[in-house]
C-alpha positions in Angstrom: 18.3 8.7 11.7 17.6 11.2 9.3 15.6 10.9 6.3 14.9 12.9 3.5 11.1 13.5 2.1 10.7 14.2 -1.7 7.8 15.8 -3.6 4.5 14.4 -2.1 1.5 14.9 -4.6 -1.6 12.9 -4.7 -0.5 10.2 -7.5 1.6 7.3 -7.8 4.7 8.9 -7.3 3.4 10.6 -4.0 2.2 7.4 -2.5 5.2 5.4 -3.7 7.5 8.2 -1.9 5.5 7.6 1.2 5.7 4.0 1.0 9.5 4.0 0.7 9.7 6.6 3.7 7.7 4.0 5.7 10.0 1.2 4.7 12.9 3.1 5.5 11.7 3.8 9.3 9.3 0.9 10.1 11.8 -1.1 12.1 13.1 1.9 14.4 12.3 2.1 18.2 13.3 4.4 20.6 15.2 6.4 17.9 15.6 10.1 16.9 14.2 10.6 13.6 14.9 13.7 11.7 12.5 13.9 8.5 14.7 16.5 6.2 12.1 18.2 4.2 14.4 20.7 2.2 13.5 18.6 -1.0 9.7 18.6 -0.4 8.9 21.7 -2.7 5.2 20.6 -2.5 3.3 18.4 0.0 -0.5 18.1 -1.1 -2.3 18.9 1.9 -4.7 16.0 1.7 -1.5 13.4 1.7 -1.3 14.4 5.3 -3.8 11.6 6.1 -1.3 9.1 5.0 1.8 10.8 6.1 0.3 11.5 9.4 -0.5 8.0 9.7 3.0 6.8 9.4 4.5 9.6 11.9 1.7 8.6 14.2 3.2 4.8 14.1 6.9 6.0 14.4 5.7 7.6 17.5 3.9 4.9 19.3 7.2 2.8 19.0 8.8 5.6 21.3 10.7 7.4 18.4 11.0 11.1 18.4 10.3 12.7 15.1 11.2 16.1 14.2 10.4 17.6 10.8 13.3 19.6 9.6 13.9 22.4 6.7 10.4 22.8 5.9 9.7 25.3 3.1 7.4 28.2 3.5 4.8 27.1 1.2 4.5 23.7 2.6 4.8 25.2 6.2 2.0 27.5 5.4 -0.6 24.8 4.2 0.5 22.5 7.0 0.0 25.2 9.6 -3.4 26.0 8.5 -4.8 22.5 8.3 -3.4 21.6 11.9 -1.0 19.3 10.8 2.2 20.8 12.1 0.6 21.4 15.4 1.0 17.9 16.2 5.0 18.0 15.9 5.5 21.5 17.6 4.4 23.8 15.0 1.8 26.8 15.1 -1.8 26.4 14.0 -2.9 29.5 12.2 -6.3 30.6 10.9 -7.3 29.4 7.7 -8.3 32.6 6.1 -9.4 31.2 2.8 -11.2 28.4 4.0 -9.5 25.9 1.7 -8.5 23.4 4.2 -10.3 20.1 5.5 -8.6 20.0 8.8 -6.2 16.8 9.8 -7.6 14.5 12.1 -7.0 11.3 14.0 -10.3 9.1 15.0 -9.9 6.1 17.4 -12.2 3.1 16.2 -15.0 4.1 18.2 -15.2 7.7 17.2 -17.7 7.1 14.5 -19.8 9.7 16.0 -17.2 12.3 15.8 -16.0 11.3 12.5 -19.7 11.7 11.2 -19.8 15.1 12.7 -16.2 16.0 11.0 -17.4 14.6 7.4 -20.5 16.8 7.6 -19.0 20.0 8.9 -15.9 20.1 6.9 -16.8 18.1 3.8 -20.4 17.4 2.7 -21.4 21.0 3.5 -18.8 22.6 1.4 -20.5 24.9 -1.2 -17.7 23.6 -3.6 -19.5 20.3 -3.8 -21.7 19.9 -7.1 -25.3 20.1 -6.4 -27.0 17.0 -5.4 -30.6 16.2 -4.5 -31.4 15.5 -0.8 -31.6 11.8 -1.5 -28.2 11.6 -3.1 -26.5 13.7 -1.0 -27.8 11.0 1.8 -26.3 8.3 -0.1 -23.1 10.1 -0.8 -22.7 11.1 2.9 -23.3 7.3 3.6 -20.7 6.4 1.2 -18.1 8.3 2.7 -19.0 7.0 6.3 -18.7 3.3 4.9 -15.1 4.0 4.2 -14.7 4.8 7.8 -16.9 1.7 8.7 -14.7 -0.5 6.5 -11.6 0.6 8.2 -12.9 -0.3 11.6 -14.4 -3.6 10.6 -11.9 -5.0 8.4 -8.5 -3.1 8.8 -8.0 -4.2 12.6 -6.2 -1.2 13.3 -5.5 -0.3 16.7 -3.8 2.8 15.8 -6.7 5.0 14.5 -8.0 6.4 11.5 -6.7 9.5 9.8 -8.3 12.1 7.5 -7.5 15.5 5.6 -8.4 17.4 2.7 -8.0 20.3 0.6 -9.4 22.6 -1.8 -7.4 23.7 -4.7 -9.5 26.6 -6.2 -7.2 27.4 -8.9 -7.3 23.8 -10.3 -11.0 23.2 -9.5 -10.2 20.1 -7.2 -11.6 19.2 -3.9 -9.8 16.3 -2.3 -10.4 14.3 0.8 -8.2 11.4 1.9 -8.9 8.6 4.7 -6.0 6.3 5.7 -5.7 3.5 8.1 -2.8 1.5 9.6 -4.5 -1.9 9.7 -3.8 -5.1 7.9 -4.4 -3.9 4.2 -7.4 -5.1 1.9 -5.1 -8.1 0.4 -4.4 -9.6 3.6 -7.9 -9.4 4.8 -9.5 -11.0 1.8 -6.7 -13.7 1.4 -7.2 -14.5 5.3 -10.6 -14.9 5.2 -11.3 -16.5 1.5 -8.1 -18.3 1.6 -7.2 -17.0 -1.8 -3.8 -15.6 -2.9 -4.8 -12.4 -4.6 -2.1 -9.8 -5.3 -2.5 -6.3 -3.7 -3.8 -5.0 -6.8 -6.2 -7.9 -7.5 -7.5 -7.6 -4.1 -8.5 -3.9 -4.7 -10.0 -4.8 -7.8 -12.2 -7.5 -6.2 -13.2 -5.5 -3.0 -14.7 -2.7 -5.5 -16.9 -4.7 -7.0 -20.8 -4.8 -6.1 -21.7 -7.8 -3.8 -17.9 -8.8 -3.0 -17.6 -8.7 0.9 -15.4 -10.4 3.8 -18.4 -9.8 6.2 -19.9 -12.7 7.7 -23.4 -11.3 7.6 -25.6 -11.0 4.4 -25.0 -7.1 4.2 -24.0 -6.1 0.4 -20.6 -5.1 0.2 -18.7 -2.6 -2.1 -21.9 -0.3 -2.6 -20.3 2.8 -1.0 -17.3 2.8 -3.2 -19.6 1.9 -6.5 -21.7 5.1 -5.9 -18.2 7.0 -5.2 -17.1 5.4 -8.7 -20.4 6.1 -10.5 -20.3 9.9 -9.0 -16.5 10.7 -10.1 -17.3 9.1 -13.5 -20.0 12.0 -14.1 -18.0 14.4 -12.3 -14.7 13.9 -14.0 -13.2 13.5 -10.7 -10.7 10.6 -9.4 -10.7 7.7 -7.0 -7.4 6.5 -5.6 -7.0 3.4 -3.2 -3.7 2.2 -2.1 -3.3 -1.0 0.2 -0.1 -2.8 0.9 1.6 -2.6 -2.3 -1.3 -2.1 -4.6 -2.0 1.2 -6.4 -5.7 1.6 -7.8 -6.7 4.7 -9.6 -10.2 5.4 -11.6 -10.4 8.5 -13.7 -12.5 9.3 -16.7 -14.0 5.7 -16.5 -10.7 4.3 -16.9 -8.9 2.3 -14.2 -5.2 2.2 -13.7 -3.3 -0.4 -11.5 0.4 -0.4 -10.5 2.5 -2.0 -7.7 4.4 0.4 -5.3 7.9 -0.2 -5.1 7.5 -1.0 -1.2 4.1 -1.6 0.7 2.2 0.9 2.5 1.1 -0.2 5.9 -2.9 -0.2 5.8 -5.2 1.4 3.5 -5.7 4.7 2.0 -8.7 6.0 -0.1 -8.8 9.4 -1.7 -11.7 11.1 -3.5 -11.0 14.0 -5.6 -13.9 15.9 -7.1 -14.1 18.6 -10.0 -15.7 21.6 -8.4 -16.2 23.2 -11.6 -19.0 20.8 -12.4 -22.3 22.8 -12.7 -24.4 19.7 -13.2 -27.1 18.7 -10.8 -27.1 15.1 -9.5 -30.0 12.9 -8.6 -30.4 9.2 -8.0 -32.3 7.5 -11.2 -35.3 6.2 -9.5 -36.4 3.9 -12.3 -32.9 1.8 -11.6 -31.2 0.7 -8.3 -30.8 4.0 -6.2 -28.0 2.2 -3.9 -25.3 2.5 -7.0 -26.8 4.6 -9.9 -27.1 8.3 -10.6 
């Protein structure tokens, strides 16, 4: 089977295109899949997390996946972040130090994930200045995304990560994707509700909302990230099933994808031109307010 891949950016159209790509290939087994990338004039490197998750699922179904007609600019970035090395391509040095390498983690690889985000994301000089306590909470919030994928998604295929610094745009983007049951199905199964995918994401983002059986608070990690990106003028994307959720400039945009994505994606975009120094407001709750 031959499938064309269009431009993939970190926006609604990009996520929708990947969901459509998955829909075209999800039932294939023992097949040869040729992904024609001649029309892919741009593939945002951080989107390798979601793209790689789909391709990994195809491989587990004993399909042979070939990426064809890759444009030179796309080939360059996907070679530097390690993505193409999984599909017969070369791994070339990242001379400009702009990539956060593409990785797949098993659900038990929490220690390796912690080291990865520390070395490739948290310690980046482009992050806005944070106090020690805030940086600790920020680190915990990123790790909570991984933990939620382990606890709630029921994924058996792993968790996928990638990121990219765009120096000319003053953006640093880090994306985590899993191939689990998704936020909507998890909530509806646990609560007996009938939420839509976007309603489920809205519910999951709220402080105190959780499907955990324990008394541990839910939602705090994403709330802290939301507070941070509001101050930083960054952006947070969450995609799960057919739900698309975006928070930018303190505004929330929700849409339905034309096809469902097989899991959940969380993507954090940080404005690296921000010269402010951030810390926790000690007079208020330190868990979720700066």
